[in-house]
N, C-alpha and C positions, 0 to 999 in steps of 0.2 A: 561590452555588447555594443554594437552596431546599429546605426539608425534602421537599417532594413530587419534588424532583429526585434524591433517595436520597442527599443528605448532609447530615449532622448535625456539629455540632462538639460535643465531651464534654470534660469536665476529665477528666484522667487525670495520674498521676506515674508514676515509674520510678525504681527504685533500683537503682544495680548500682555493684560496687566497680571494673568495668571502664569506667564513664565517665569521660570525660577532664574535666580541670577546667576547660575552656572551655565545657563541654556543661552542667555543673551550674548550678542556677538559671536554666536558659532556657526559653524557651518554643518549641516545636516547631511551625511553621507548613506544614509541608508536608501534601501529600495521604497519606493512609494507609487502607487497608482492614482490617477485623478478622482475615482470614486473611493478613495481612503477619506477625503475631506468630508464628504458626508456621514460616515460613520465616527469618524473623529468629533465633529460638530455635534450629531445626537448626545455622544458620550459627554462632551463637555456640558451640555443642557441636560442632563441626566435623565435621558429620554430612555425609552424601550429600543433598542435598536434592533431592526430589522427581522422579527417576528413574521413579518407578512401580513398580509390583508386579504380577506375573505368576505364578501358581502359587506364593505366598510368597517369590517370591527377587525381588531387583532386578532390573528389565529396562529396557534402552534403547527397547526396540522398541514402547513404549506411551505413550501421552500421560501426562504428569505426571499426578498426583491432586490435585494443588493449584494455585492461582492465585496465591498469596501470593509478595512478593517481600522480598528481605533489605533491611530499612530501618535497620540497625544503623548504617551509615556516615552517614545523614543525621540520626539522632537523636543521635549524638555529635559533630555539627558537622564533620564531614570533608567532607561532600559533600552536595548537593543532594538531595530526594526522587526517588527511580526511578521513581515514579509520574507520568504525565502525564496520564493519563485522568480 
């Protein structure tokens, strides 16, 4: 994937006491979009991710407001990246 196809690789690091020992010092080569951080942080906080909001209250009857996916399992070395596109 080239720069003009919408993809770039950026250096980054992550620190968390919740990282498994096998994930410390590794490189993550899976696909990830910046919107995935919000979904991942909401999942880590055990929040109700992306039901959507209608009149200030959570609602199931509208489209979720984010396109992010929880990447924590993949970052932690437990599974593959949930993104395929």
